[in-house]
C-alpha positions as CSV (number, residue, x, y, z in Angstrom):
1,M,-14.5,-145.6,4.6
2,F,-16.6,-142.3,5.2
3,A,-19.9,-142.0,6.9
4,V,-22.6,-139.8,5.3
5,N,-24.4,-137.3,7.8
6,T,-28.0,-137.0,8.3
7,L,-30.8,-135.1,6.6
8,R,-32.1,-131.9,8.3
9,L,-35.1,-129.9,7.1
10,A,-35.2,-126.0,7.5
11,N,-37.6,-123.3,6.6
12,T,-36.8,-120.2,8.3
13,N,-34.8,-122.2,10.9
14,V,-33.8,-126.0,11.2
15,F,-36.9,-127.7,12.5
16,F,-36.5,-131.4,11.7
17,G,-33.8,-134.0,11.9
18,P,-32.8,-137.2,13.7
19,G,-34.1,-135.9,17.2
20,P,-37.5,-134.8,16.1
21,Q,-37.8,-137.8,13.9
22,L,-37.1,-140.2,16.9
23,L,-39.6,-138.1,19.0
24,L,-42.4,-138.5,16.5
25,A,-41.7,-142.1,16.0
26,Q,-42.0,-142.7,19.8
27,I,-45.1,-140.7,20.0
28,E,-46.6,-142.8,17.1
29,A,-45.5,-146.0,18.9
30,T,-46.7,-145.0,22.6
31,A,-49.5,-142.5,21.9
32,S,-48.0,-140.6,24.7
33,L,-45.8,-137.4,24.7
34,R,-44.6,-138.3,28.3
35,K,-43.8,-141.9,27.4
36,A,-42.0,-140.8,24.1
37,T,-39.8,-138.4,26.2
38,I,-38.9,-141.2,28.6
39,E,-38.1,-143.6,25.7
40,T,-35.9,-141.0,23.8
41,G,-34.2,-139.4,26.8
42,I,-35.5,-135.9,25.5
43,S,-36.8,-133.7,28.4
44,Y,-40.5,-133.1,28.3
45,T,-39.8,-129.3,28.0
46,K,-37.4,-129.7,25.1
47,A,-39.9,-132.1,23.4
48,L,-42.6,-129.4,23.7
49,R,-40.2,-126.8,22.1
50,M,-39.3,-129.1,19.3
51,L,-43.0,-129.7,18.6
52,R,-43.7,-126.0,18.7
53,K,-41.0,-125.2,16.3
54,M,-42.0,-127.9,13.9
55,E,-45.5,-126.8,13.8
56,Q,-44.5,-123.1,13.6
57,E,-42.2,-123.7,10.6
58,L,-44.5,-126.2,8.9
59,G,-47.7,-124.2,9.3
60,F,-49.7,-127.1,10.6
61,A,-50.1,-129.2,13.7
62,V,-48.0,-132.5,13.7
63,V,-49.5,-133.9,17.0
64,A,-53.0,-133.9,18.6
65,S,-53.4,-134.2,22.3
66,A,-56.4,-135.4,24.3
67,K,-56.8,-134.8,28.0
68,G,-58.1,-137.4,30.3
69,G,-55.4,-139.3,32.2
70,S,-53.7,-142.5,31.3
71,T,-57.0,-144.3,30.1
72,R,-58.5,-141.5,27.9
73,G,-55.8,-138.9,27.2
74,G,-52.6,-139.2,25.0
75,T,-50.8,-137.7,22.2
76,T,-51.0,-139.0,18.6
77,L,-49.6,-137.8,15.3
78,T,-52.0,-135.9,13.0
79,P,-52.4,-137.3,9.4
80,K,-49.9,-134.5,8.3
81,G,-47.6,-135.5,11.2
82,K,-47.6,-139.2,10.1
83,Q,-47.0,-138.2,6.5
84,L,-44.0,-136.0,7.6
85,L,-42.5,-138.8,9.6
86,Q,-43.1,-141.3,6.8
87,T,-41.7,-139.1,4.0
88,Y,-38.7,-137.8,6.0
89,T,-37.7,-141.4,6.9
90,E,-38.0,-142.6,3.3
91,V,-36.1,-139.6,1.9
92,Q,-33.4,-139.9,4.6
93,H,-32.9,-143.6,3.7
94,Q,-32.7,-142.8,-0.1
95,L,-30.4,-139.9,0.4
96,Q,-28.0,-141.8,2.7
97,A,-27.8,-144.8,0.3
98,E,-27.2,-142.4,-2.7
99,A,-24.7,-140.2,-0.8
100,Q,-22.8,-143.4,0.5
101,R,-22.6,-144.6,-3.0
102,L,-21.2,-141.3,-4.3
103,V,-18.8,-141.0,-1.4
104,E,-17.4,-144.4,-2.1
105,E,-17.2,-143.9,-5.9
106,R,-15.5,-140.4,-5.7
107,F,-13.2,-141.2,-2.7
108,A,-12.1,-144.5,-4.1
109,V,-9.0,-142.8,-5.4
110,L,-7.9,-142.2,-1.9
111,K,-7.7,-146.0,-1.4
112,E,-5.2,-146.4,-4.4
């Protein structure tokens, strides 16, 4: 009947939602910021802005980069970055399920 919107996290500013979640998931899968931007369709410049904003709002690094080309370099999630991605994903699924249940329960009167 109705769709439930997505979770967004904010401190001073909104810094995390579906776009950053997708970016971090692709960084984790590819171990490369460049590959993650290609996979997600997010421009490299925008991805860098997203990461800076996340780290500024959270007060800790979410990614770690190593220089060295395609064989030794790359970008990975920090332990806190992994925890952020995992926790956000779990909370988002739980909130969507509960919100969907509430919407269906409360708006059932419109079906009558």
